DSSP file (Angstrom, degrees, kcal/mol; ACC not computed):
  #  RESIDUE AA STRUCTURE BP1 BP2  ACC     N-H-->O    O-->H-N    N-H-->O    O-->H-N    TCO  KAPPA ALPHA  PHI   PSI    X-CA   Y-CA   Z-CA
    1    1 A M              0   0    0      0, 0.0     2,-0.4     0, 0.0     0, 0.0   0.000 360.0 360.0 360.0 137.8    0.0    0.0    0.0
    2    2 A V        -     0   0    0      0, 0.0     2,-0.6     0, 0.0     0, 0.0  -0.961 360.0-163.4-118.7 134.0    1.3    3.5   -0.9
    3    3 A D        -     0   0    0     -2,-0.4     0, 0.0     1,-0.1     0, 0.0  -0.944   5.1-175.7-116.8 108.2    0.1    6.7    0.8
    4    4 A S        -     0   0    0     -2,-0.6    -1,-0.1     2,-0.1     3,-0.1   0.698  35.9-130.7 -75.6 -18.4    1.0    9.7   -1.3
    5    5 A G        +     0   0    0      1,-0.3     2,-0.3     2,-0.1    -1,-0.1   0.407  63.4 131.7  83.3  -3.1   -0.3   12.1    1.4
    6    6 A A        -     0   0    0      1,-0.1    -1,-0.3     0, 0.0     3,-0.2  -0.611  53.0-152.6 -85.4 140.8   -2.3   14.0   -1.2
    7    7 A L  S    S+     0   0    0      1,-0.3     2,-0.4    -2,-0.3    -1,-0.1   0.898  88.2   6.7 -71.8 -41.9   -6.0   14.9   -0.6
    8    8 A C  S    S-     0   0    0     -3,-0.1     2,-0.4    47,-0.0    -1,-0.3  -0.999  70.8-138.3-140.8 138.2   -6.5   14.9   -4.4
    9    9 A H        -     0   0    0     -2,-0.4    47,-2.8    45,-0.3     2,-0.3  -0.789  30.1-175.7 -92.9 143.2   -4.3   14.0   -7.3
   10   10 A M  E     -a   56   0A   0     -2,-0.4     2,-0.3    45,-0.2    47,-0.2  -0.949  15.4-172.5-139.0 154.9   -4.5   16.3  -10.3
   11   11 A T  E     -a   57   0A   0     45,-2.2    47,-3.0    -2,-0.3    50,-0.2  -0.988  20.4-156.4-143.7 150.5   -3.1   16.7  -13.8
   12   12 A G  S    S+     0   0    0     51,-0.5     2,-0.6    -2,-0.3    45,-0.1   0.327  79.8  81.8-101.5   3.5   -3.2   19.5  -16.4
   13   13 A N    >   -     0   0    0      1,-0.1     3,-1.7     2,-0.0     4,-0.3  -0.912  58.2-167.5-116.2 105.8   -2.6   17.0  -19.2
   14   14 A S  G >  S+     0   0    0     -2,-0.6     3,-1.1     1,-0.3    -1,-0.1   0.718  84.2  71.0 -65.4 -20.3   -5.8   15.2  -20.4
   15   15 A R  G 3  S+     0   0    0      1,-0.2    -1,-0.3     3,-0.0    -2,-0.0   0.709  91.5  59.6 -69.7 -18.0   -3.6   12.7  -22.4
   16   16 A E  G <  S+     0   0    0     -3,-1.7    29,-0.4    28,-0.1     2,-0.3   0.663  92.8  88.8 -79.7 -16.5   -2.5   11.2  -19.1
   17   17 A L    <   -     0   0    0     -3,-1.1     2,-0.3    -4,-0.3    27,-0.2  -0.590  52.1-175.2 -91.0 143.7   -6.0   10.3  -18.1
   18   18 A R  E    S+B   43   0A   0     25,-2.2    25,-3.1    -2,-0.3    -2,-0.0  -0.885  70.3  26.0-123.8 159.7   -8.0    7.1  -18.9
   19   19 A E  E    S-     0   0A   0     -2,-0.3    -1,-0.2    23,-0.2     2,-0.2   0.912  83.7-168.5  54.2  46.9  -11.6    6.3  -18.1
   20   20 A I  E     +     0   0A   0     -3,-0.2     2,-0.3    22,-0.1    22,-0.2  -0.440  10.7 173.4 -71.4 136.1  -12.4   10.1  -18.1
   21   21 A K  E     -B   41   0A   0     20,-2.7    20,-2.2    -2,-0.2     2,-0.2  -0.985  33.2-105.8-141.3 154.2  -15.8   11.1  -16.8
   22   22 A S  E     -B   40   0A   0     -2,-0.3     2,-0.3    18,-0.2    18,-0.3  -0.492  37.1-172.8 -74.4 146.2  -17.6   14.4  -16.0
   23   23 A I  E     -     0   0A   0     16,-2.4     3,-0.1    -2,-0.2    -1,-0.0  -0.868  40.6 -80.4-130.1 166.9  -18.0   15.4  -12.4
   24   24 A I  E     -     0   0A   0     -2,-0.3    14,-0.1     1,-0.1    16,-0.1  -0.588  66.6-100.2 -64.7 125.0  -19.8   18.1  -10.6
   25   25 A P  E     -     0   0A   0      0, 0.0     2,-0.3     0, 0.0    14,-0.2  -0.176  45.3-168.7 -54.3 136.0  -17.4   21.1  -11.0
   26   26 A I  E     -B   38   0A   0     12,-2.2    12,-2.5    -3,-0.1     2,-0.3  -0.955  23.0-113.3-127.6 148.5  -15.3   21.8   -8.0
   27   27 A S  E     -B   37   0A   0     -2,-0.3     2,-0.4    10,-0.2    10,-0.2  -0.616  28.1-161.7 -81.6 136.3  -13.1   24.8   -7.2
   28   28 A I  E     -B   36   0A   0      8,-3.2     8,-2.3    -2,-0.3     2,-0.5  -0.980  11.3-140.3-120.6 126.7   -9.3   24.1   -7.0
   29   29 A G  E     -B   35   0A   0     -2,-0.4     6,-0.2     6,-0.2     5,-0.0  -0.761  20.2-149.4 -85.9 127.5   -6.9   26.5   -5.3
   30   30 A L    >   -     0   0    0      4,-3.2     3,-2.2    -2,-0.5    31,-0.0  -0.587  25.7-108.9 -95.1 158.2   -3.6   26.9   -7.2
   31   31 A P  T 3  S+     0   0    0      0, 0.0    -1,-0.1     0, 0.0    -2,-0.0   0.758 116.2  62.2 -57.7 -25.5   -0.2   27.6   -5.6
   32   32 A N  T 3  S-     0   0    0      2,-0.1     3,-0.1     1,-0.1    -3,-0.0   0.413 121.4-104.3 -83.7   5.3   -0.3   31.2   -7.0
   33   33 A G  S <  S+     0   0    0     -3,-2.2     2,-0.1     1,-0.3    -1,-0.1   0.361  84.8 115.4  92.9  -5.6   -3.4   32.0   -5.0
   34   34 A T        -     0   0    0     -5,-0.0    -4,-3.2     1,-0.0    -1,-0.3  -0.464  56.8-131.4 -91.1 168.5   -5.9   31.9   -7.8
   35   35 A N  E     +B   29   0A   0     -6,-0.2     2,-0.3    -2,-0.1    -6,-0.2  -0.883  23.6 174.0-118.4 152.4   -8.7   29.4   -8.2
   36   36 A T  E     -B   28   0A   0     -8,-2.3    -8,-3.2    -2,-0.3     2,-0.4  -0.831  28.2-105.3-142.5-179.1   -9.8   27.3  -11.2
   37   37 A I  E     -B   27   0A   0     -2,-0.3     2,-0.5   -10,-0.2   -10,-0.2  -0.919  13.5-158.4-119.8 139.1  -12.4   24.6  -11.8
   38   38 A A  E     +B   26   0A   0    -12,-2.5   -12,-2.2    -2,-0.4    20,-0.1  -0.972  19.5 164.2-109.0 128.7  -12.0   20.8  -12.3
   39   39 A S  E     +     0   0A   0     18,-0.6   -16,-2.4    -2,-0.5     2,-0.3   0.334  59.7  47.8-125.7   3.6  -15.0   19.3  -14.2
   40   40 A H  E     -BC  22  57A   0     17,-0.6    17,-2.6   -18,-0.3     2,-0.3  -0.965  55.9-175.0-140.9 157.3  -13.5   15.9  -15.1
   41   41 A Q  E     +BC  21  56A   0    -20,-2.2   -20,-2.7    -2,-0.3     2,-0.2  -0.973  11.3 153.8-146.9 161.9  -11.6   13.1  -13.5
   42   42 A G  E     - C   0  55A   0     13,-2.0    13,-2.9    -2,-0.3     2,-0.4  -0.845  41.2 -71.1-162.8-161.4  -10.0    9.8  -14.6
   43   43 A T  E     -B   18   0A   0    -25,-3.1   -25,-2.2    -2,-0.2     2,-0.4  -0.910  31.6-164.8-116.0 138.8   -7.4    7.2  -13.9
   44   44 A V  E     - C   0  52A   0      8,-2.4     8,-3.5    -2,-0.4     2,-0.5  -0.981   7.5-152.9-121.7 135.6   -3.6    7.6  -14.3
   45   45 A T  E     - C   0  51A   0     -2,-0.4     2,-0.5   -29,-0.4     6,-0.2  -0.946  10.9-157.8-109.3 124.7   -1.2    4.7  -14.3
   46   46 A L  E >> S- C   0  50A   0      4,-3.7     4,-2.3    -2,-0.5     3,-1.7  -0.862  72.6  -8.6-103.8 130.6    2.4    5.5  -13.2
   47   47 A G  T 34 S-     0   0    0     20,-1.3    -1,-0.2    -2,-0.5     4,-0.1   0.685 116.2 -76.2  61.7  18.0    5.3    3.3  -14.2
   48   48 A G  T 34 S+     0   0    0      2,-0.2    -1,-0.3    19,-0.2     3,-0.1   0.391 130.6  54.5  78.1  -5.8    2.9    0.8  -15.7
   49   49 A R  T <4 S+     0   0    0     -3,-1.7     2,-0.6     1,-0.2    -2,-0.2   0.687  81.6  77.4-129.9 -36.8    1.9   -0.5  -12.3
   50   50 A L  E  <  - C   0  46A   0     -4,-2.3    -4,-3.7     2,-0.0     2,-0.5  -0.727  61.8-160.9 -88.9 120.8    0.7    2.1   -9.8
   51   51 A R  E     - C   0  45A   0     -2,-0.6     2,-0.6    -6,-0.2    -6,-0.2  -0.887   5.8-164.0-107.5 124.4   -2.9    3.2  -10.6
   52   52 A L  E     - C   0  44A   0     -8,-3.5    -8,-2.4    -2,-0.5     3,-0.4  -0.936  12.7-159.5-106.0 120.3   -4.3    6.5   -9.3
   53   53 A N  E     +     0   0A   0     -2,-0.6   -44,-0.2   -10,-0.2   -10,-0.2  -0.609  66.7  22.2 -96.2 157.9   -8.1    6.7   -9.4
   54   54 A N  E    S+     0   0A   0     -2,-0.2     2,-0.4     1,-0.2   -45,-0.3   0.837  74.7 173.6  57.7  38.6  -10.2    9.8   -9.4
   55   55 A V  E     - C   0  42A   0    -13,-2.9   -13,-2.0    -3,-0.4   -45,-0.2  -0.658  29.4-127.6 -76.5 126.3   -7.4   12.1  -10.6
   56   56 A L  E     -aC  10  41A   0    -47,-2.8   -45,-2.2    -2,-0.4     2,-0.7  -0.544   9.3-136.0 -78.4 138.3   -8.8   15.5  -11.3
   57   57 A Y  E     +aC  11  40A   0    -17,-2.6   -18,-0.6    -2,-0.2   -17,-0.6  -0.869  25.5 177.0 -94.2 115.1   -8.2   17.2  -14.7
   58   58 A V    >   -     0   0    0    -47,-3.0     3,-2.4    -2,-0.7   -20,-0.1  -0.883  13.3-164.1-120.4  94.6   -7.3   20.8  -14.1
   59   59 A P  T 3  S+     0   0    0      0, 0.0    -1,-0.1     0, 0.0   -47,-0.1   0.766  87.0  52.6 -54.5 -30.8   -6.5   22.4  -17.5
   60   60 A T  T 3  S+     0   0    0    -23,-0.2     2,-0.3     2,-0.0   -48,-0.1   0.479  80.3 114.3 -86.8  -1.3   -4.7   25.4  -16.1
   61   61 A L    <   -     0   0    0     -3,-2.4    -3,-0.1   -50,-0.2   -49,-0.0  -0.555  46.4-169.1 -72.1 129.1   -2.4   23.3  -13.9
   62   62 A Q        +     0   0    0     -2,-0.3    -1,-0.1   -51,-0.1     2,-0.1   0.474  51.1 102.4-100.4  -4.6    1.2   23.8  -15.2
   63   63 A C        -     0   0    0      2,-0.0   -51,-0.5     0, 0.0     2,-0.3  -0.402  47.7-176.6 -76.5 156.2    2.9   21.0  -13.2
   64   64 A K        -     0   0    0    -53,-0.1     2,-0.3    -2,-0.1   -53,-0.0  -0.991  11.7-158.6-150.2 156.8    3.8   17.7  -14.8
   65   65 A F        -     0   0    0     -2,-0.3     2,-0.4     0, 0.0    -2,-0.0  -0.930  28.6-105.2-132.4 157.3    5.3   14.4  -13.8
   66   66 A D              0   0    0     -2,-0.3   -19,-0.1     1,-0.1    -2,-0.0  -0.681 360.0 360.0 -85.1 131.7    7.1   11.6  -15.7
   67   67 A L              0   0    0     -2,-0.4   -20,-1.3   -21,-0.1   -19,-0.2   0.439 360.0 360.0 -91.6 360.0    5.0    8.5  -16.3
């Protein structure tokens, strides 16, 4: 079992997501103090083995990670 410590996992790259579905829009606070909206979520697989479910798609998020 892995505990990332994150309340919500997020990505700004929709190509990383699988099984994408619409959700009730929620407000997301960004590190620069502004807010944006997430309206979709999906699944991301890291390293071919670790699966993260319910990852929020935040189009304005500028962070990225290597898969």
